[in-house]
ROMIDO-142864 format. One record per atom (N, C-alpha, C, CB): x, y, z. Coordinates in steps of 0.02 Angstrom, whole numbers, padded with zeros to 5 digits, always signed. Each point is the difference from the previous one (the first is absolute). Last residue first. Glycine has a CB too. Layout:
N
XYZ ...
END
This chain:
226
+00207+03088+10892 -00052-00015+00049 -00068-00010-00029 +00065+00064+00078 +00172-00017-00162 -00053+00049-00010 -00059-00011+00047 +00035+00008-00119 +00146-00161+00120 +00025+00065+00021 -00056+00053-00004 +00117-00031-00039 -00161-00183-00045 +00001+00000+00074 +00025+00067+00026 +00020-00124+00000 -00017+00090-00233 -00069+00005+00024 -00002+00002+00076 -00039-00060-00101 +00247+00023-00007 -00023+00069-00008 -00069+00009+00028 +00070+00010-00102 +00011-00225+00098 +00038+00038+00049 -00019+00074-00003 +00096-00082-00008 -00181-00060-00154 -00037-00006+00062 +00037+00033+00058 -00050-00107-00041 +00149+00090-00173 -00049+00054+00003 -00044-00005+00063 +00000+00004-00125 +00156-00175+00081 +00036+00063+00014 -00049+00057+00008 +00099-00042-00064 -00187-00165-00001 +00024-00004+00069 +00037+00065+00020 +00009-00126-00010 -00078+00099-00215 -00057+00013+00044 +00022+00000+00073 -00077-00052-00085 +00238-00009-00074 -00017+00070-00006 -00057+00019+00046 +00039-00002-00119 +00018-00224+00104 +00052+00037+00035 -00012+00075-00002 +00080-00091-00028 -00220-00050-00095 -00016-00005+00072 +00053+00035+00042 -00059-00108-00022 +00096+00093-00210 -00056+00045+00015 -00018-00002+00074 -00043-00018-00116 +00206-00130+00034 +00026+00068+00001 -00055+00050+00017 +00087-00033-00085 -00147-00193+00057 +00040+00009+00061 +00026+00071+00006 +00033-00121-00005 -00149+00063-00191 -00046-00002+00057 +00038+00012+00066 -00075-00079-00063 +00195+00060-00144 -00034+00064+00008 -00045+00002+00061 +00004+00013-00124 +00216-00143+00046 -00059-00019+00038 -00038+00064+00016 +00056-00105+00049 +00125+00141-00182 -00015-00068-00021 -00062-00028+00035 +00121-00018-00021 -00096+00286-00020 +00025-00053+00044 -00018-00070-00026 -00012+00079+00096 -00046+00150-00182 +00055-00036-00032 +00022-00061+00040 +00037+00107-00049 -00208+00041+00127 -00023-00023-00066 +00054-00040-00035 -00075+00099-00008 +00128+00006+00213 -00048-00055+00012 -00022-00029-00067 -00039+00054+00107 +00170+00137-00113 +00041-00058+00017 -00043-00061+00015 +00088+00076+00045 -00190+00132-00083 +00024-00028-00063 +00045-00060+00012 -00007+00113-00053 -00076+00017+00236 -00047-00050-00026 +00021-00028-00068 -00089+00058+00062 +00269+00024+00121 -00043+00032-00049 -00048-00053-00028 +00090+00088-00029 +00005-00116+00279 +00020-00007-00069 -00047+00040-00045 +00047-00114+00024 -00012+00203+00224 -00018-00065-00028 +00024-00002-00072 -00100-00010+00077 +00102+00170+00175 +00028-00017-00066 -00024-00068-00021 +00101+00071+00023 -00181+00140+00155 +00001-00072-00013 +00026-00011-00071 -00097-00022+00079 +00077+00228+00128 +00021-00021-00066 +00001-00076-00004 +00069+00105-00014 -00165+00130+00172 +00014-00071-00008 +00021-00015-00071 -00082-00027+00090 +00127+00269+00022 -00049-00040-00035 +00019-00074+00004 -00026+00096-00077 +00075+00164+00194 +00022-00069-00002 -00056-00042-00031 +00076+00015+00102 -00007+00261-00131 -00045-00052+00024 +00030-00069-00006 -00096+00072-00033 +00267+00133+00063 -00058-00014-00042 -00042-00056+00027 +00063+00041-00097 +00147+00030+00200 +00010+00015-00071 -00059-00022-00042 +00122-00011+00017 -00042+00012+00236 -00057+00038-00024 +00003+00016-00074 -00008+00048+00112 +00156-00178+00046 +00024+00059-00035 -00057+00043-00028 +00103-00063-00027 -00139-00145+00152 +00050+00037+00037 +00017+00067-00032 +00046-00108+00038 -00198-00045-00142 -00029+00024+00063 +00050+00044+00038 -00071-00102+00006 +00141-00004-00204 -00050+00050-00016 -00029+00030+00064 -00028-00060-00106 +00178-00119+00126 +00035+00061-00020 -00051+00055-00015 +00095-00068-00047 -00181-00143+00101 +00034+00029+00057 +00035+00066-00019 +00017-00115+00047 -00126-00024-00209 -00046+00042+00039 +00036+00035+00056 -00094-00077-00028 +00185-00013-00211 +00012-00009+00071 -00044+00048+00039 +00118-00037-00021 -00056+00008-00231 -00046-00050+00028 +00012-00014+00074 -00006-00050-00113 +00036+00277-00052 +00039-00048+00039 -00047-00050+00033 +00090+00086+00020 -00149+00113-00156 +00012-00061-00037 +00041-00051+00037 -00008+00068-00100 -00078+00149+00177 +00057+00009-00043 +00016-00063-00040 +00044+00084+00080 -00222-00074+00082 -00014+00050-00051 +00057+00011-00048 -00075+00054+00080 +00060-00294+00036 -00003+00069+00024 -00013+00047-00058 +00077-00028+00095 -00141-00238-00052 +00032+00046-00046 -00008+00070+00027 -00022-00076-00098 +00012-00204+00178 -00024+00068+00010 +00043+00048-00041 -00041-00029+00116 -00044-00250-00129 +00054+00047+00014 -00030+00068+00013 +00082-00065-00073 -00163-00209+00057 -00020+00069+00011 +00061+00041+00020 -00116-00036+00035 +00107-00189-00195 +00018+00025+00067 -00021+00072+00006 +00098-00080+00006 -00109-00060-00209 -00047-00025+00050 +00015+00020+00071 -00017-00093-00074 +00220+00110-00092 -00070-00009-00018 -00040-00028+00059 +00035-00018-00119 +00213+00073+00100 -00047+00044+00034 -00074-00018-00009 +00084+00087-00014 +00122-00194-00084 +00017+00014+00070 -00056+00033+00039 +00118+00010-00035 -00133-00058-00201 +00004-00063+00037 +00015+00010+00073 +00039-00054-00104 -00042+00239-00049 -00067-00026+00014 +00004-00062+00044 -00042+00046-00108 +00224+00151+00110 -00011-00064-00032 -00068-00027+00021 +00125-00024-00003 +00039+00272+00011 -00062-00038+00011 -00001-00065-00040 -00060+00108+00021 +00227+00076-00022 +00016-00061+00036 -00061-00045+00011 +00093+00061+00056 -00095+00163-00160 +00023-00053-00044 +00019-00065+00035 +00040+00090-00072 -00235+00083+00164 +00070+00004-00018 +00024-00063-00036 +00018+00074+00098 -00248-00010-00019 +00044-00017+00056 +00075+00005-00016 -00090-00072+00039 -00094+00124-00198 -00023+00025+00065 +00054-00008+00054 -00117-00029-00033 +00156-00047-00189 -00020+00070-00007 -00020+00030+00066 -00036-00024-00116 +00085-00207+00101 +00061+00040-00003 -00017+00075-00005 +00061-00096-00053 -00240-00059+00047 +00033+00000+00065 +00062+00043+00002 -00044-00113+00018 -00070+00081-00223 -00039+00041+00046 +00034+00005+00068 -00105-00034-00060 +00204-00109-00097 +00005+00069-00021 -00038+00047+00046 +00012-00039-00117 -00023-00199+00155 +00064+00030+00016 +00004+00074-00019 +00051-00111-00017 -00294-00002+00077 +00059-00017-00038 +00061+00044+00014 -00076-00041-00085 -00145+00130+00165 -00006-00061-00040 +00064-00011-00040 -00125+00014-00007 +00029+00124+00245 +00045+00001-00058 -00001-00068-00034 +00073+00088+00054 -00233+00073+00120 +00013-00068-00023 +00043+00004-00062 -00110-00044+00048 +00038+00211+00175 +00027-00005-00067 +00012-00074-00014 +00054+00116+00006 -00214+00041+00180 +00036-00060-00020 +00024+00006-00072 -00067-00069+00081 -00054+00244+00028 +00021-00036+00061 +00047-00058-00018 -00108+00031+00055 +00091+00194-00213 -00035-00061+00020 +00023-00026+00067 -00013-00028-00120 +00034+00247-00037 +00011-00011+00071 -00036-00062+00026 +00014+00124+00014 -00001+00014-00232 -00053-00047+00019 +00004-00013+00075 +00004-00054-00114 +00163+00191+00030 -00065+00033-00007 -00059-00046+00012 +00054+00076-00081 +00177-00154+00094 -00007+00058+00044 -00072+00028-00003 +00122+00027-00017 -00061-00204-00127 -00003-00024+00069 -00011+00058+00048 +00076-00096-00029 -00044+00151-00196 -00063-00036+00009 -00008-00024+00072 +00005-00036-00121 +00198+00136+00061 -00053+00049+00009 -00069-00034+00006 +00069+00083-00064 +00120-00218+00022 +00008+00032+00065 -00056+00050+00013 +00124-00015-00009 -00113-00086-00203 -00023-00047+00051 +00005+00031+00070 +00035-00095-00073 +00049+00222-00108 -00073-00008-00005 -00026-00046+00055 +00007+00018-00124 +00229+00013+00105 -00036+00058+00029 -00076-00005-00006 +00099+00068-00028 +00047-00239-00072 -00013-00005+00072 -00034+00062+00029 +00098-00073+00007 -00012+00022-00239 -00072+00002+00014 -00016+00002+00075 -00017-00063-00106 +00244+00050+00019 -00032+00057-00032 -00072+00008+00021 +00077-00014-00096 +00044-00177+00167 +00023+00061+00034 -00034+00062-00028 +00110-00056+00023 -00154-00152-00126 -00026+00000+00068 +00018+00065+00036 +00008-00126+00003 +00083+00088-00217 -00071+00017-00003 -00031+00003+00069 -00007-00054-00112 +00233-00012+00100 -00007+00068-00028 -00074+00021+00000 +00102-00018-00071 -00041-00204+00129 +00011+00047+00054 -00010+00072-00023 +00081-00080+00052 -00210-00094-00201 +00065-00001+00033 +00005+00052+00054 +00050-00041-00105 -00268-00109-00005 +00035+00065+00005 +00065-00007+00037 -00109+00059-00003 -00004-00261-00143 +00004+00028+00068 +00035+00067-00001 +00001-00116+00048 -00150+00016-00247 +00070+00001+00018 +00007+00035+00067 +00037+00000-00122 -00242-00119-00054 +00021+00035+00061 +00076-00006+00010 -00113-00021+00051 -00007+00008-00292 +00021-00045+00053 +00029+00040+00058 +00023-00092-00084 -00200+00115-00143 +00049+00036+00041 +00015-00042+00063 -00041+00113-00043 -00044-00195-00213 -00017+00007+00071 +00057+00035+00037 -00071-00103-00006 +00049+00158-00255 +00008-00060+00042 -00017+00016+00072 +00089-00043-00077 -00078+00198-00115 -00064-00035+00007 +00003-00061+00044 -00027+00041-00110 +00257+00032+00024 -00059+00042-00010 -00064-00042+00004 +00068+00078-00071 +00133-00184+00203 -00004+00033-00065 -00065+00038-00005 +00070-00089-00051 +00006-00024+00248 +00029-00044-00050 -00002+00031-00069 -00034-00098+00068 +00052+00228+00177 -00047-00022-00051 +00036-00043-00051 -00070+00103+00017 +00083-00002+00261 +00034-00013-00063 -00052-00027-00049 +00111-00025+00059 -00133+00195+00173 -00012-00062-00036 +00049-00007-00058 -00121+00005+00032 +00010+00150+00192 +00063-00015-00032 -00006-00068-00034 +00065+00068+00085 -00243+00136+00012 +00011-00070-00020 +00067-00007-00036 -00125-00018-00010 +00065+00209+00203 -00005-00014-00072 +00018-00072-00014 +00029+00120-00026 -00023-00025+00249 -00065+00020-00028 -00007-00008-00075 -00005+00079+00092 +00134-00195+00140 +00017+00033-00063 -00065+00011-00038 +00116-00054-00004 -00141-00040+00213 +00063+00035+00012 +00022+00041-00060 +00033-00091+00079 -00296+00043-00038 +00061-00036-00018 +00062+00042+00015 -00064-00062-00089 -00215+00035+00184 +00049+00038-00039 +00059-00045-00017 -00035+00108+00055 -00231-00086+00076 +00046-00042-00039 +00048+00044-00040 -00088-00091-00008 -00079+00102+00240 +00028+00041-00054 +00053-00042-00035 -00023+00110+00063 -00202-00174+00101 +00069-00013-00022 +00017+00048-00057 -00008-00121+00034 -00207+00071+00083 +00042+00044+00040 +00074-00011-00015 -00088+00000+00090 -00086-00126-00193 -00028+00068-00005 +00042+00050+00040 -00114-00050-00015 +00154-00189+00016 +00028+00034-00058 -00024+00072-00006 +00007-00110-00058 +00021-00050+00278 -00052+00034-00038 +00031+00041-00056 -00073+00004+00103 +00153-00236+00017 +00022+00069-00004 -00048+00036-00047 +00124-00030+00021 -00120-00213+00037 -00045+00047+00035 +00032+00069+00010 -00052-00098+00058 +00126-00106-00183 +00035+00017+00063 -00040+00047+00044 +00107-00017-00059 -00188-00044-00155 +00004-00061+00039 +00034+00012+00067 +00004-00067-00106 -00015+00246-00047 -00067-00017+00024 +00002-00063+00043 -00050+00052-00102 +00249+00012-00003 -00018+00049+00051 -00069-00017+00030 +00069+00088-00059 +00003-00215-00125 +00037-00017+00061 -00016+00048+00057 +00091-00049-00070 -00181+00095-00144 -00030-00061+00027 +00032-00020+00066 -00025-00038-00117 +00119+00215+00000 -00064+00020+00029 -00037-00059+00029 -00006+00095-00082 +00208-00136-00035 +00012+00036+00063 -00065+00019+00034 +00107+00044-00048 -00117-00142-00166 +00018-00049+00051 +00013+00033+00067 +00050-00073-00089 -00092+00212-00094 -00061-00038+00017 +00014-00052+00054 -00043+00018-00117 +00226+00102+00030 -00043+00043+00041 -00064-00035+00021 +00047+00097-00059 +00102-00204-00090 +00029+00003+00067 -00043+00042+00047 +00114-00014-00049 -00180+00004-00180 -00008-00064+00035 +00029+00000+00071 +00005-00054-00112 -00058+00298+00030 +00015-00059-00039 -00008-00064+00040 +00079+00068-00068 -00098+00161+00150 -00061-00019-00037 +00011-00062-00044 -00035+00120+00002 +00182+00036+00156 -00027-00065+00022 -00066-00017-00033 +00058+00016+00108 +00001+00240-00132 +00041-00054+00027 -00040-00063+00015 +00074+00086+00048 -00115+00104-00250 -00020-00016+00069 +00043-00057+00026 -00118+00040-00022 +00108+00049-00209 +00017+00056+00043 -00019-00010+00072 -00013+00072-00098 -00004-00215-00113 -00059+00025+00035 +00015+00063+00041 -00043-00116+00004 +00216+00000-00126 -00052+00019-00048 -00060+00033+00034 +00037-00095-00074 +00140+00011+00207 +00027+00053-00043 -00053+00025-00049 +00115-00049+00011 -00163-00139+00123 -00001+00061+00039 +00024+00060-00041 +00019-00068+00104 -00005-00146-00199 -00070+00021+00004 -00007+00065+00040 -00035-00120-00009 +00254+00024-00010 -00027+00018-00065 -00071+00027+00004 +00073-00087-00051 +00052+00109+00279 +00009-00048-00054 -00032+00025-00064 +00004-00092+00083 +00102+00232+00142 -00058-00021-00039 +00020-00051-00053 -00053+00112+00019 +00197-00110+00203 -00012+00047-00054 -00063-00021-00037 +00124+00025-00013 -00064-00110+00241 +00062+00015-00035 -00009+00057-00050 +00036-00119+00015 -00198+00108+00202 +00027-00050-00045 +00063+00024-00035 -00115-00043-00017 -00042+00103+00250 +00051+00022-00047 +00025-00060-00041 +00034+00094+00078 -00252-00002+00090 +00032-00059-00029 +00047+00024-00055 -00100-00075+00027 -00025+00189+00202 +00029+00011-00066 +00035-00064-00021 +00015+00125+00022 -00221-00055+00168 +00053-00043-00025 +00024+00024-00068 -00047-00097+00063 -00124+00212+00057 +00036-00029+00057 +00061-00040-00023 -00108-00005+00063 +00010+00220-00203 -00011-00071+00012 +00038-00024+00061 -00018-00017-00122 -00041+00242+00004 +00027-00012+00067 -00015-00072+00020 -00016+00122+00031 -00044-00049-00247 +00054+00048+00012 +00032-00008+00069 -00058+00079-00076 -00055-00284-00070 -00020+00055+00045 +00060+00045+00018 -00091-00073+00046 +00132-00050-00271 -00034-00023+00061 -00019+00059+00043 +00063-00108-00004 +00142+00056-00188 -00072+00009-00002 -00031-00029+00064 +00000-00005-00127 +00257+00090-00008 -00039-00037+00049 -00074+00016-00004 +00099-00003+00073 +00041+00034-00298 +00008+00022+00068 -00043-00043+00046 +00025+00117-00038 +00090-00122-00213 -00051-00036+00037 +00011+00016+00074 -00008-00095-00087 +00074+00215-00166 +00015-00011+00070 -00058-00038+00031 +00070+00106+00006 -00036-00145-00265 -00019+00053+00046 +00028-00015+00069 -00105+00024-00066 +00163-00151-00133 -00059+00035-00025 -00015+00061+00043 -00045-00108-00043 +00299+00017+00016 -00062-00017+00034 -00058+00040-00030 +00063-00028+00106 +00167+00062-00170 -00033-00056-00033 -00065-00021+00032 +00111-00037-00034 +00022+00224+00116 +00004+00006-00073 -00038-00055-00036 +00111+00053+00015 -00076-00028+00229 -00060+00033-00028 +00000-00002-00076 -00003+00074+00100 +00189-00155+00035 -00055-00047-00011 -00062+00032-00031 +00043-00064+00096 +00178+00170-00024 -00017-00014-00070 -00060-00045-00011 +00119+00015-00022 -00103+00151+00236 +00044-00053-00025 -00023-00018-00070 +00022-00045+00118 -00126+00226-00008 +00056-00008+00045 +00048-00056-00016 -00074+00046+00083 -00138+00079-00166 +00053-00021-00046 +00064-00014+00039 -00052+00068-00094 -00237-00022+00133 +00067-00014+00026 +00046-00026-00055 -00050-00025+00112 -00193+00098-00103 +00049+00033-00042 +00072-00015+00021 -00082+00090-00020 -00109-00177+00136 -00017-00013-00070 +00051+00030-00047 -00120-00002+00031 +00120+00038+00207 +00037-00060-00023 -00014-00016-00073 -00004-00044+00116 -00113+00221-00001 +00069+00017-00014 +00039-00058-00029 -00005+00083+00092 -00219-00118-00021 +00002+00046-00057 +00072+00017-00020 -00111+00048+00036 +00079-00179+00157 -00019-00037-00061 +00003+00045-00061 -00073-00076+00069 +00107+00173+00144 +00056-00042-00020 -00015-00035-00065 +00030-00016+00120 -00204+00136-00024 +00051+00046-00027 +00062-00038-00022 -00043+00091+00075 -00127-00211+00033 -00023+00021-00066 +00050+00047-00033 -00118-00013+00038 +00152-00058+00186 +00018-00052-00049 -00022+00021-00070 -00011-00087+00089 +00025+00295+00062 -00004-00070+00020 +00020-00047-00055 -00090+00031+00078 +00176+00235-00026 -00054-00040-00027 +00004-00072+00024 -00003+00074-00098 +00221+00095+00063 -00064+00002+00034 -00050-00047-00033 +00022+00119+00033 +00203-00096-00111 +00010+00012+00071 -00065-00003+00039 +00098+00070-00028 -00035-00210-00204 -00028+00064+00024 +00008+00006+00076 -00081+00000-00095 +00239-00135-00088 -00046-00011+00056 -00026+00067+00026 +00061-00106+00031 +00108+00070-00205 -00068-00001-00025 -00052-00004+00057 +00042-00055-00104 +00200+00047+00133 -00019+00067-00023 -00071+00004-00027 +00119+00019-00026 -00022-00230+00100 -00010+00047+00055 -00024+00069-00024 +00089-00060+00063 -00030-00156-00186 -00067+00028+00003 -00007+00059+00048 -00041-00112-00028 +00273+00041-00113 -00048-00031+00044 -00064+00040+00005 +00094-00048+00064 +00107+00091-00207 -00007+00033+00064 -00047-00031+00049 +00026+00099-00060 +00034-00153-00179 +00054-00018+00046 -00012+00025+00071 +00078+00002-00097 -00227+00037-00098 +00001-00070+00019 +00057-00019+00047 -00053-00022-00106 -00054+00274+00108 +00025-00045-00051 +00009-00069+00027 +00056+00094-00056 -00144+00112+00164 +00071-00015+00010 +00027-00044-00055 -00017+00011+00121 -00186+00175-00085 +00013-00062-00036 +00074-00016+00004 -00098+00020-00077 -00042+00117+00270 +00033+00009-00064 +00014-00067-00031 +00051+00107+00040 -00217+00026+00163 +00029-00061-00029 +00033+00016-00067 -00086-00070+00058 
END
């Protein structure tokens, strides 16, 4: 691996061998995009090395950036509650994000850091980490939370409103078509369920209704897992 600098993306930092632990160690030194300059640390995925389900969010938030762990803030707590209600066993879930550093703006020194959505540049630079997590965890199911996660997995044409709560299939090359994967033998075929990011539930005018929608989508995942 060589240090490609902030313009070269993450690919040169990805180790050729090892499991998720090797990825996590290598990602700690990633300089594949400028986000590392202001973030506290890389926030890599966490969970069983061969989990049945991988949940993909957007990026770490303020609390995740400080703790170095994904989904430990308010949105993460709500997500874990929804998974339990949908009867998806959290003990067999690997949690990660499309982008591994916290992107934010600040009102000034000592002020609260305000989340800023990652752009195409950061998503593209960080995509090799997510691709390798999916390859090395090798889950049966991928759950994408929100537009950024969906685009990182399925491409820029992805829209949550068009796909949420529907069971799709994801081939080893990232194509959401089981037929092509089966015909061309381009890797494992995984189930995929898209839903909203739990932070959107926290911002919703009717939070109770939005939460029940999230749970309903996650129940599709639970039925797939059996």
